[in-house]
N, C-alpha and C positions, 0 to 999 in steps of 0.2 A: 584327338580333335585338332583342328587347325588353330594355332594361337591367334589371339586378337591382333588385327591389322598386320598378319604375316604377309611376307611377300614371297610368292612362289614363282618358279620357273615352269611354264607350260611348254614342254618340248613338243614341237609340231611333228617331228620325225621320231620313229622308234629308235631309242638309243641302244646301240649294239652292246656297249660295254657300260652296264648300270653303275658299276663301282666308279668308274672314270667319270660318268656323267654326274654322279652325286658330288664327287670331289670338285668338279668344275662348277657346279651349282653353288657349293659352299664358298669357293673361292671368289665368286662373283657376287656375294652378299645376298643369296637367296636362302630362305628357311626350309623349303621343301621343293620337290620336283614332281610335276605331273607327268607320268610316263605310262605308256601302254606296256602291259605285262606280256602280250603276245609278240612272238618273234616269227611265226610262220603264218603265211597267207592261207585262207580257206577257200575251197572251191565250193560254193553254195549249191551247186547242182549235184555234187556227189556227197557233200558233208564231210569230205576228207581234207586233211591239211596237206599242203604242199611242202615236201622236204622232210617227211618222216612222221613218227608218231607224237613226237613232243610238240605241243602247240605253244609252249610258254617257256620262260626261263625256269630254271630249278629254284625252289625256295631257299636253297642252301647257299646261293651267291651272296646273301646278306643274312645277318642274324635278325631275330624277331624285333629287337629294339631298333635296328637300322631300317627295317621295313616301316615300322610305325612312325618313326621320327623324321624319315626322309622322303617317303613316297606316298603319293596320292594315285591310286590305280585308275587308269583311263581305259574304259571299255571300247573295244573295236566298234567303229561306227559305220562299218560297211554292210552289216547284216540288214535284213528287211523282214522283220517278224510279221508285218502286216501285208506281205506280198500277196497278190491274187494267185501266184504260182505255188502250188502246194509243196513241191520239192524245195523251193527257195525258202518258203516259210518255215517248214519243219526243220531244215538244216540251219536256218537262222536261230530258231528256238534252241537247238542243240548247242551251237557254238556260244550263244549268249548265256545259257545256263552254266556251261562249263566255265566261261570267263568270270562270271559273277561268283561262282563257287570258289574258284581259285583266288580271287581278290579277297573274298571274305576269309580265306584260309591263311593267306600271308599277312594281310593287313586288317584284322578285325578291329572293330570299334573306331575305325577311321573312315574317311570319305572315299566313296567310289564315284568316278565321274562318267556320266552317261549323256551322250548328245542326243537332242531331239530336234528334228528338222521339219516336222509337218503335224497336221492334225490327226493323221491316220496312225494312231498308236495304241489302240484298244488291246490288241493282242500283245504288244510290247509291254504294256503296263501289267497284264495278267502274268506274263512270264517273270517280269522283274519282282513284282509283289508276292508271287507264289514262293519265291526263294526264302522269304522270311530272314533277310540278311541281319547280321548283328550290327553292322555300321550304318552310317548315314549315306544317302545317295544324293549326289550333286547332279542336278539336271542342267546340262549346258544348253543355254538358250541365247540367241542373238537379241540384243535390244531393238534392233531394226532388221526386218527381213532382208537379207542380202540379195534375194532374187525378186524383190518387189518391183513390178513393172509399172511404170507411169504412162498412162495413155490419156491425154487430154480429151480425146475424141470419145472415150468410153465412160461417160459420166455415171451410168447406172451399174457398173461393175461392182460385184461384192468384194470389198476389201477386207472382210473379216478373216478369210482364210489366209490373208498375207500377214496378219498381225501375230508375231511371235508370242505375245502374251496369251493369245488363244491357244497356241500349241501347249503352253505350260498349263493353262487353266484346264484344258481337256485331260491332259496327263493326270494332274493331281486329283480332279473330280472323279475319274475312273478309279483311281487308287483310294477313293474314299478320304481324300485330304490327309493322307497319312503323314504323321509328324516327322518321319524319317526322311522326307523329301525336302530338299532345299535347292536353291537356284545358284548356278554359276552363270552370271549375266555377262555376255560378251558386248563390249562397247563397240561403236561403229563410227565411221567418219561423220555420218549425219547423226545430229543429237535430236531426239524426239521432242515433242511439245512438253510444256511444263506439266500438263495433266497427265500425259502418259508416264512421265518420270515420277510424279507423285504416286500413281497407281503402282509402279514397281516398288516404291519405297514402303508400300503396305504389304509387300510379299516377303517370304522368308529367304532373303538373299544370304547365301553363304559365302559367295566370292564374286568379285568383279574381274572379268578377263579383259586384259588390255593388250590388243594385238600390236606388234612392234611397228606396223605400218602407220599407227596413229602419231608415233613420234615424229617431230620435225626438228630441223637444225635450229638451235638458238644463236644468239650473236657470238657466243664463244665456240661455235661449231659443235656443241654437245647436244644430244637428243633431248627434247623437252616436248611437253604436250601444250596444246592451245589452251588459253585461259577458259574457254567454255568446257573443255574436257576436265581441266583441273577442278573447276567448281562442281562439275558432275560427281566426280570422284569423292570430293569432300562432302557432299550432300549425303552420300551413302555412308561415309565414315561417321558423320555426325549422328545419323539416324539409327544405324544398326551396329551394335557393339562388336559383334564377333566376325565382322566381314573380313575376308582375306583378299589379297590382290594378286593376281596371276598374270605375269607377262608372257604372252604367247609368241614365241619365236623359235628360230632354229638354234640349237645349242651351240652351233659354231658361229653364231652372230658376233661380229667384232665388238658390238656395243653392249654385250650382255651385262657387264658390270655397270655400265652408265645407266642403263634402264633402272636397275635396282636402287642405285645411289640416288637417282632423281626422284623416284617415288618415296624412298625413305625420307629424303629431305623434305618433300612436299608435305608428307603426313606429320613430321616432327615440328615443322614451322607453323603448322595450323592444328594446335591441340584443341580438343573438344572443351569448350568454355562453360557448358551446361553444368551448374552446381549439382543438379540431380542425376548426372551421369553415373550409370551403374544401377539406378533404381528403375531404368526403362522396362516397361512391360512386365513388371512384377505384380502378380495378383495379390491384393489385400482384402481382407474381409472389412466391411465398413464398421466403424466403431458403434457401439451401443451404450452410450454413456449413462443412460437411465438404468440399464439393465446390469451393466458392469462398471466397476470402478476402474478408472485409468490408472496405468502404472507410470513409475517414474520416467521411463524412456519416452513414453508417448507425450507425457506433459513437456518434457525437455525439448522434443522436436518441435512442438507448436510454439513454445516460448522463444525459440531462436529465430523465428521468422522476422526478418528485419523491417517488414513493411506493414504487416497486419496490425500491430498495436500502435504504430505511428498513425495510421488511419483511424483507429479508435480513439486515440488521444485527440486528434483533430476534431472528430465528431463530438466528443464530450466538451471540448473547448467551445465550439460553436453553440452547443446547447446551453452551457453555462451562461455564455454572453447574452444569449436571447432571453434567458430565463431571469437573470438578475441584472437590472440596468446598472450603469456605472454609478449612479448616485446612491444605490443601495448596497454596494459591496461591503460596507462596514457593518451593516445591521442584519443582512439576510444570509441564511445559510442553505444551501441546496442539499436535499437529501438524495444520495445516490445508492441504489441497491444493485449489487452485482449478483446476479443469479447464475450459479455455477462458477464460483470464483477460482476453482482449481487451486494452483500454488501461487496466485496473486498477480499475473500480468496485468489484468484489467484494473486492479488496485493501483498499481504503479502508473498506469495510463491516466487514471482519475486524479491521482495525487499530482502528476505532472500538469495536468490540465488546470488544477486548481491554483497551482503556483503561477503558471503562465498567464492566466486570465485574472488573477487577483481575487477570485471568488472563493469564498468559504464553503466547505463541504462537510457533511457527516456521511460516512460510509457504513453500509451494511454489506458484509460478505457472506453470502449464503452458499453453503457447500455441503453435500452429503457424504462425500468420500472422507472416511475417518483419517486416512493417511494424509490427504491434502489438508485437512483441518489442523493436523499436528504441525505441518509446515507453516500454515498461516499464523498459528499461535507463536511459532518461533520468530517469524518475520516481524510480527507486531511487537514482540518483546525486544528484539535486537535492532530493528531498524525504524519502526513506526510508533514507538511508545508515546511520542508527542502528538500523534495524529488521532482524530476522532474516528476510530474504526471499531466496529462491533462484528464479531464473528459469530455467525449462526450455523450451528451444525445440524441442518435440516434439509430434507427435500424441499425445494422452493414452493411446491404445491401445498405443503403442510405448514408453511410459516404465516403467522397471523400477527403482524406487528401493530403496536399502538399508533405509530406514525406511518404515513404512506409516503411513497417515494415521488420526488420530482423527476427523476431520471432512472429508468430501468435499463440496465446494461447486461447484454448476454452475448456469448460466443457459441451458441448451440447450433450454428449453421453447419451442415455437412456438404459433402461434395455435390450433392444433388439438391442443395438448399434445404429442403425440409426432412431429409432422410434421417437426421438425428433427433427428430421429433421436436423441433423448435416451435412448431405451431401449437402442439398439445402443452408443451412446457409453458410457453409465454401466455397462452390463453388461461392456463391455471394460475399463472403468477401475476396477471394484470390486475388482480384484486389488490395488489400491493401499490398500485400506481394511482396517484391522484388523477381526477378527471382531466386536469390540464397537463397531466404529465407527458413526458417524452420517452418513447422506446427506442433504444439503440441496439439492434437495427430496427428500422420502421417498416421495411419491406424487403422481400427476397423473391426471386423468380428463377424457376428452373427452365433449362433448354435441353433439347436433344438434337442429335443428327445420326444419320446412318453412316456406318464405317465398315471398312474391310480390314481385318487383322487376323491372319491365320496364326500368327504367333500366339496371340491371346486366346484365340478359339482352341488351339491345340493344347495350350497350358491348362485350360479348364477341362478339356477332355482327359488329360493325363492325371489330373489331381487324384490323390489317394482317396479311396472310399472310406477310409478310417476317419471317424468323427474326431475332430480336435475339440478341446474344451470350449472354444468360442462357438463351436457348431452345435452345442448341446440344445440350443433352442429349435434346431431344424428337426422336422419329423420325417425328412427323406433326404437322400443323397444325390438327387438330380442337380448336379452343379451347373448345368446349363440353363437352369431356371432361377438363378440367384443374382443379385446385384453385387458387383465388385467395385473396388477403387483401384485405378491403374494409372500410372504415369505413362501415357501412350505415346510411343515414338515410332515403332514399326507398325504404322497404321496408314490407311488411305481414307481421307474424309470424303465420302461420296457426295455430299452436299452440305451446305452451311446450316448451322443450328437454327432451330425454330423454337419459339416460345411454347412452354408447356404449362406449368402451374405457377400461381402467384399467391402470396400471403402477405398480409399487412398487419401491423401492430401499433397501438392497441387495436383489438377487434371489438368494437362496440356493437356488433350485431345482436338482436334479441336471441336468435338461435345460431350458435356457432356450429358449422359443419365443415370439417377439415377433409372430408372425402373430395375426390376430384375425378373428373374424366375428361379426356380430350383426344380428338382425332387430328393427326398432323400429317401433311403431305410433303413429299419432296420429289425432285426430278433428278434423273440419272444422266450425266453428261457424257459417259464413256461406259463401255462394257466393263463389268467388274462383278464382285461377289459380296453379297451382304452377309456379314457374320454377327451383327449386333448394332446397338445404338450407344453412342457416348452421351454422357449427361453432364451438364455444367450449371453454374448459378451465377447471378449477380445479386448483390445486396446493397440496398440504400441504407447506409448507417444513419445519416442524418442530412436532410436536404440534398446537396449535390455531392456529398462524400460517399463514393461507391466503391465496394470491393468487387472484383470480378474475376472468374476463371473462364468466362466465355472466350473462345479462341480469337474472336475479332475485337475484344475489348479487354483482354487480360490485364489485370493491374501489374505494372512493371515491378519485378522483384518479389512477387507474391508467390509462395510455394507451400503454404500451409494445407492447401487442398489439391489433391490430384482429382481428375475427372472420374465420374461414375461410369460403369460399363454394364449394359444389360445385354446379355448374350441371347441368341436365338438357337433353338435345339439343332436345326439343320441349316447349313448355308444356303442362300437363295441366289441363283444365277441371275444377273441383271443385264440388259441390253441398253445401249444408249437410247435415251428417250423414254425409258420405263418410269412409270409413276411408282412411288413407294408410299403407301398409306399405312400408317401405324396407329394403333390405339393404346393409350396408356391410362391406367387407373390408379389412383392412390385410395386404398381402401382402409377403413377404420373400424375396429372392433373394440369390445370392452377392455381387452388385455393386450392387444397388439395392433400394429399398423404394417401395411404390406402393399407392394406394387404388383400389378398385373399388367401384362403387355401381349399384344398380338399384332399380326399383319393382315390387311385386307387386299393389298395389291403389292406386287404383281401376282402374287398367289395368296391363297388364304391359309393362315396358320391357326393352330389351336391357341387358346389363351394360356400363356406361360405363367407359372406360379399362382394358379388359381386358388383362392381361399388362403394364400400364404402358406401352402403346403410345403414348399421347399425353402422359403426364406421369409422371415418376418422381423419386424423391429418391435420389441417388447416394451410396453409401458411400465 
């Protein structure tokens, strides 16, 4: 594989002496070289090579380690497997098959580069995919069509055929979105629109190709890129972990070393600052805190969030001030019940709020996990022995105290708001709350938006069919009908999020029903492919104190929750202007809660996860 942020030399001409080329590539600061393996030209009318029987270099010129560590094989791009001329088509198939086989022979498990220049690639795809290659295939695509014609007089012309993204999309769709395909995206002098760039950022980009003609002379007379091109490169580096950079030039270019030095300096002086870098696009199963006891690692991750508990503390402070007037702070004590106390972070927030406001409190810490209970007892003995804290080792729904709470505090919110059964838990626990009591949080709302992410889609497709311990609640292995939690980076957001479900606490309704159904519509601004829906939430802790992972209102520094993801079983092709109409259900049963979802436009799909067959949250 190509190492992260590798800088590769893309030799425009066939290098006659490959060893000398590799040496020059290394001397000039490159990690790998893209080179054609073919040294003879082919006559596509006869199917014969010019100059003898040997069409390629011998594999003996390098040992296997040198091949894999130094070379990315470039397939000849002069063939035409989709030609209307049968002789050209058949001979093109012959040469392509031979070159692919040889590339897989000398450099297995590595990338092979194949250039695509049009929509007419159906037979090309068939030939390539029928080889069942071991390694990955990089599809070379220009970011902007180099042959695009601008004609102001022809307003009605169809520009879809001119969009290189359509070339790529056609190729990978015919290949059934095969996970072995990724893109080598060639930059151009013209920089596309922000929307087009965002769409590319949702694609499996394996490499950025930077032609040497994009470099201009700086004040020191050395080659450099324009600031817009620099920002474009850095946006891909920030979004896609494994992207490599290829400088496309002649190996005899006098500035060969200056190009690589410039790029390396650009990447090094702009390190990725995202603290979650490395967690990008990793599939996680949602927590089931009622069904499972959380482990130490999970508690630790949540407890180290620098923002979450500060917001909780602020909310508790505001609630205490509203509940106990200043004149009564010496005589009144607020009863705070923490339902799902874990290892005590909300106890700390409550104690800090008490000190900061000067209000006295009595704490009940209610927790069902016996291991967390052990930790809480240790904390009380060692740190809080002078505080009025009572630990209750019970499920919150089974606790019946003599006193009722003034403030009920919980952190049962999941990535989708209600997906960790906060409504069911808090409805069951609100018997603990006085009629005038305050619930923190008081409300939470879920949101969804349509997305395109083939990295996530293919990760789900590739998931092992072996059931893990956490999957024991599943009765089926259709992983494309399950909810996931994913820190999404390699993704294109097709439209902004829309509101889905809302829950408020305490819920004083005579008949509490936590099932929900809603139909939501979106508009498509550009041709793309729908692979699923991202889910978010915001939560009103108290009054105007809000925690949010909504992309447009995300609480700064908050990382306890990653977005939810609801896949669809088959990607859906979208055209600019298409309406997306989706239906979401939150279904409730005696022993479980589950989501179902379907699409009504632009095509009709079946209902995913019907009756919670593939994924459910157990009560």
